[in-house]
C-alpha positions in Angstrom: -18.0 -35.9 -66.3 -15.4 -33.9 -64.4 -15.1 -33.6 -60.6 -16.9 -30.2 -60.4 -20.0 -31.5 -62.1 -20.0 -34.6 -59.9 -19.8 -32.4 -56.8 -22.6 -30.2 -58.1 -24.9 -33.2 -58.8 -24.1 -34.7 -55.4 -25.1 -31.4 -53.6 -28.4 -31.4 -55.6 -29.3 -35.0 -54.8 -28.1 -35.2 -51.2 -29.8 -33.1 -48.6 -28.1 -32.9 -45.1 -30.5 -33.2 -42.2 -29.6 -30.7 -39.4 -30.6 -31.5 -35.9 -30.1 -28.4 -33.7 -30.3 -30.3 -30.4 -27.6 -32.7 -31.4 -25.4 -29.9 -32.6 -25.8 -28.1 -29.3 -25.1 -31.3 -27.4 -21.9 -31.8 -29.5 -20.8 -28.3 -28.7 -21.4 -28.7 -25.0 -19.5 -32.0 -24.9 -16.6 -30.4 -26.8 -16.5 -27.5 -24.3 -16.5 -29.9 -21.4 -13.8 -32.1 -22.9 -11.6 -29.0 -23.7 -12.0 -27.6 -20.1 -11.3 -30.9 -18.5 -8.1 -31.3 -20.5 -7.0 -27.8 -19.7 -7.6 -28.2 -16.0 -5.1 -31.1 -16.0 -2.5 -28.8 -17.5 -2.9 -25.9 -15.1 0.2 -25.3 -13.0 -0.1 -25.6 -9.3 1.1 -22.6 -7.3 4.1 -24.5 -6.2 5.0 -25.2 -9.8 4.3 -21.6 -10.7 6.6 -20.5 -7.9 9.3 -22.9 -9.1 9.1 -21.5 -12.7 9.4 -17.9 -11.3 12.5 -19.0 -9.4 14.0 -20.2 -12.7 13.0 -17.0 -14.5 14.6 -14.7 -12.0 18.2 -14.0 -12.9 20.4 -15.4 -10.2 23.2 -12.8 -10.8 21.3 -10.3 -8.6 21.4 -12.7 -5.6 25.0 -13.4 -6.3 25.8 -9.7 -6.4 24.0 -9.2 -3.1 25.9 -12.0 -1.5 29.2 -10.6 -2.8 28.2 -7.2 -1.5 27.8 -8.6 2.0 31.1 -10.5 1.7 32.8 -7.2 0.7 31.2 -5.4 3.7 32.4 -8.2 6.0 35.9 -7.8 4.7 35.7 -4.0 5.1 34.5 -4.3 8.7 37.3 -6.7 9.6 40.0 -4.5 8.0 39.0 -1.0 9.1 39.8 0.2 12.6 38.0 3.5 12.6 34.4 3.3 13.8 33.3 6.1 11.5 34.5 4.1 8.4 32.6 1.0 9.6 29.4 3.1 10.0 29.8 4.6 6.5 30.4 1.2 5.0 27.3 -0.4 6.5 25.1 2.5 5.4 26.3 2.6 1.8 26.2 -1.2 1.4 22.7 -1.4 2.9 21.5 1.0 0.2 23.3 -0.8 -2.6 21.9 -4.1 -1.3 18.3 -2.9 -2.0 19.2 -1.1 -5.2 20.3 -4.5 -6.7 16.7 -5.7 -6.4 15.3 -3.0 -8.7 16.3 -4.4 -12.1 14.8 -7.8 -11.5 11.6 -6.9 -9.5 10.5 -4.4 -12.1 11.9 -5.8 -15.3 8.4 -6.4 -16.7 7.9 -2.6 -16.6 11.4 -2.0 -18.2 10.7 -4.5 -21.1 7.0 -3.5 -21.4 5.8 -7.1 -21.0 3.2 -6.6 -18.3 0.3 -7.1 -20.8 1.6 -10.5 -21.6 1.9 -11.5 -17.9 -1.6 -10.1 -17.3 -3.0 -12.4 -20.0 -1.6 -15.6 -18.3 -3.6 -17.9 -16.1 -1.9 -16.5 -13.0 -2.7 -12.8 -12.5 -0.3 -9.9 -12.5 -0.9 -9.7 -8.7 0.3 -13.3 -8.3 3.3 -12.7 -10.5 4.4 -9.7 -8.3 3.6 -11.7 -5.1 5.7 -14.6 -6.2 8.6 -12.4 -7.3 8.7 -10.5 -4.0 8.2 -13.6 -2.0 11.3 -15.2 -3.6 13.4 -12.1 -3.1 12.1 -11.8 0.5 13.1 -15.3 1.3 16.6 -15.1 -0.2 17.4 -11.6 1.1 16.1 -12.3 4.6 18.4 -15.4 4.7 21.4 -13.4 3.5 20.8 -10.6 5.9 20.2 -13.0 8.8 23.4 -14.8 8.1 25.4 -11.6 7.8 24.0 -10.0 11.0 24.4 -13.2 12.9 28.0 -13.7 11.9 28.8 -10.0 12.4 27.4 -10.1 15.9 29.2 -13.3 16.8 32.5 -13.0 14.8 33.0 -9.2 14.8 31.3 -8.6 18.2 28.9 -6.0 16.8 26.0 -5.2 19.1 22.4 -5.9 17.9 21.4 -2.3 18.4 24.4 -1.2 16.4 23.6 -3.5 13.5 19.9 -2.4 13.6 20.9 1.3 13.5 23.8 1.2 11.1 22.6 -1.5 8.7 18.9 -2.5 9.0 17.6 1.0 9.4 19.1 2.5 6.2 18.3 -0.8 4.4 14.6 -0.5 5.4 14.4 3.2 4.4 16.0 2.4 1.0 13.4 -0.3 0.5 10.6 2.1 1.4 11.9 4.6 -1.2 12.1 1.9 -3.9 8.7 0.4 -3.3 7.1 3.8 -2.6 8.5 5.4 -5.8 8.2 2.6 -8.3 4.7 1.6 -7.1 3.2 5.1 -6.8 0.2 6.3 -8.9 2.7 8.4 -10.9 4.9 6.8 -13.5 8.5 6.9 -12.2 11.4 5.0 -13.8 13.9 2.8 -12.1 16.5 5.5 -12.6 14.5 7.9 -10.5 14.3 5.4 -7.7 18.0 4.7 -7.8 18.8 8.5 -7.7 16.5 8.9 -4.7 18.2 6.0 -3.0 21.6 7.6 -3.6 20.4 10.9 -2.2 19.1 9.1 0.9 22.5 7.3 1.3 24.2 10.8 1.2 21.8 12.1 3.8 22.5 9.1 6.0 26.2 9.6 5.7 25.7 13.2 6.8 23.7 12.1 9.9 26.3 9.5 11.0 29.2 11.8 10.4 27.6 14.5 12.5 28.3 13.1 15.9 26.2 15.8 17.7 23.2 15.1 15.6 23.7 11.3 15.7 24.0 11.1 19.5 20.8 13.2 20.0 18.7 10.3 18.8 18.5 7.6 21.4 18.4 3.8 20.7 14.7 3.4 21.4 13.9 6.2 18.9 16.0 4.4 16.3 14.0 1.2 16.9 10.8 3.2 16.7 11.8 4.7 13.4 12.7 1.3 12.1 9.3 0.0 13.1 7.6 2.9 11.2 9.8 2.1 8.2 8.8 -1.6 8.3 5.1 -0.6 8.6 5.4 1.7 5.6 7.2 -1.1 3.6 4.3 -3.5 4.4 1.8 -0.8 3.3 3.8 -0.3 0.0 3.9 -4.0 -0.7 0.1 -4.4 -0.1 -0.5 -1.4 -2.4 1.6 -3.1 -5.1 -0.5 -6.3 -4.9 -3.8 -4.3 -4.8 -3.2 -1.9 -7.7 -0.5 -3.6 -9.9 -2.9 -3.7 -12.8 -2.9 0.1 -12.9 0.8 0.0 -13.9 -0.1 -1.5 -17.3 0.7 0.5 -20.4 -2.9 -0.3 -21.6 -5.8 -0.8 -19.2 -7.3 -4.3 -19.1 -10.6 -3.2 -20.7 -9.0 -1.3 -23.6 -7.2 -2.1 -26.8 -4.5 -0.1 -28.2 -4.0 0.0 -32.0 
C-alpha cells in the first residue's frame, strides 16, 4: 500500500472535531500575543528622533557652517560697508537654500507613500526633520551673530536688518512655495529665492530707498515674516498628507 492510499484511508477513518469557541479563543490569544510583542518593539519618540538624525545627511549642516565661516572671513576682509551688506544678504539666502534638498528629499525621491505607511505618521516625520534643522540652524545663527556682534562690532539692529531679515524672507519663500496646495518643484523655490536675493541687493544698494525705512519698520517686517513662517510650518504639519503622489485612501495600479 503506497503513501497516497494510506493518507486516503486515514482521512476516511479519522474525523476531526471542530470546536468553534476554542478556535476563536486561539485567534484572540494569538492576536493579543502578537500585539504585545509588537508594542515592545515600537520606537519611542526619542529613538525615532535619533534615527531621523542619523538619516539626515550631515553635509548640509557642514555646508551651512562653512557658509557662515566664509561670510565671517568676508566681513573681516572687506572695508566697504556696501560689500558687507551685499555679502550678508546673499549668504543669508544661500543658508536657507541649503536646507531645501534635505527637508524635501522624500518628494524628490517619491518615497512619501513609504513614510506614510510607517508607525510614525508623515506629520511626525516632517516635524522631526524640521525640529532637527531648527535646532542646528538656530545654534549656528546664534553663534555667528554673537561672534559678529562681539568680534566685528556689528550692531544688533544691523545684523537683524542685513542678515536675519533676508534669511527669514527666504525661509518664508521656501516653506510657502514648497508647501502650497500647488505642486512646485525645489527648482522653482530656489529660483524665487535667487530673485528675492537680487531684489534685496537692489534695495540695499539704493541708499535713498534703504534709508527711508526706519529701524522699527525693519523689526516689524521681520516680525511679520516670522509669523508667516510659523503659519507655513503649521500648514505643512496639518496638510502634509496632501503632498502624496497617491491619496491615502486610493490605490494606484
